[in-house]
C-alpha positions as CSV (number, residue, x, y, z in Angstrom):
1,M,10.1,-9.1,-21.8
2,N,9.9,-7.6,-25.2
3,A,7.2,-5.2,-26.5
4,Q,5.4,-8.0,-28.4
5,A,4.9,-10.3,-25.4
6,T,1.5,-10.8,-24.0
7,V,0.2,-12.2,-20.7
8,S,-3.4,-13.6,-20.3
9,I,-5.3,-12.5,-17.3
10,L,-8.6,-13.8,-15.9
11,A,-10.5,-11.1,-14.0
12,E,-14.0,-10.9,-12.6
13,I,-15.8,-7.6,-13.1
14,P,-19.2,-6.4,-11.8
15,E,-22.1,-7.3,-14.0
16,E,-23.0,-3.6,-14.5
17,L,-19.5,-3.0,-15.9
18,H,-19.7,-6.0,-18.1
19,E,-23.0,-4.8,-19.6
20,T,-21.6,-1.4,-20.2
21,L,-18.5,-2.9,-21.9
22,K,-20.8,-5.1,-24.1
23,S,-22.8,-2.0,-25.1
24,Y,-19.6,0.0,-25.9
25,L,-18.2,-2.8,-28.0
26,E,-21.5,-3.1,-29.9
27,H,-21.2,0.6,-30.9
28,H,-17.5,0.6,-31.5
29,P,-16.7,-2.4,-33.8
30,D,-13.1,-1.4,-34.2
31,W,-12.5,-2.1,-30.5
32,D,-12.5,-5.5,-28.8
33,Q,-12.4,-6.6,-25.1
34,D,-8.7,-7.1,-25.1
35,R,-8.0,-3.6,-26.5
36,V,-10.3,-2.0,-24.0
37,F,-8.6,-3.8,-21.1
38,V,-5.1,-2.9,-22.3
39,A,-6.0,0.7,-22.7
40,A,-7.7,0.9,-19.3
41,L,-4.9,-0.9,-17.5
42,S,-2.1,1.2,-19.1
43,L,-4.0,4.4,-18.4
44,F,-4.5,3.4,-14.8
45,L,-0.8,2.7,-14.4
46,L,0.1,6.0,-16.0
47,Q,-2.2,7.9,-13.7
48,N,-1.3,6.0,-10.5
49,G,2.0,4.4,-11.1
50,N,5.5,5.7,-11.6
51,C,5.0,7.1,-15.1
52,D,6.8,4.3,-16.9
53,R,7.4,5.1,-20.6
54,R,6.5,1.5,-21.5
55,A,3.0,2.0,-20.1
56,A,2.7,5.2,-22.0
57,R,3.8,3.5,-25.2
58,V,1.3,0.7,-24.8
59,Y,-1.5,3.1,-24.0
60,L,-0.8,5.2,-27.2
61,D,-0.3,2.2,-29.4
62,T,-3.6,0.8,-28.1
63,L,-5.5,4.0,-28.8
64,F,-4.1,4.3,-32.3
65,K,-4.2,0.5,-33.0
66,R,-0.5,0.1,-33.5
67,S,0.8,-3.4,-32.8
């Protein structure tokens, strides 16, 4: 899979988390739901996975809005 490939996921989250996410996005218009999920998932994998450089690259690219 190349760096530009994307995979869609459907996930259920607690309502409280959804409300918090909506509030965050209202106050940070440069972020969207997809960007938040990619940043959160890549950070989780960095902290709890096997420190894959690809996850680190995705995390940093997401934070600094590089595509």
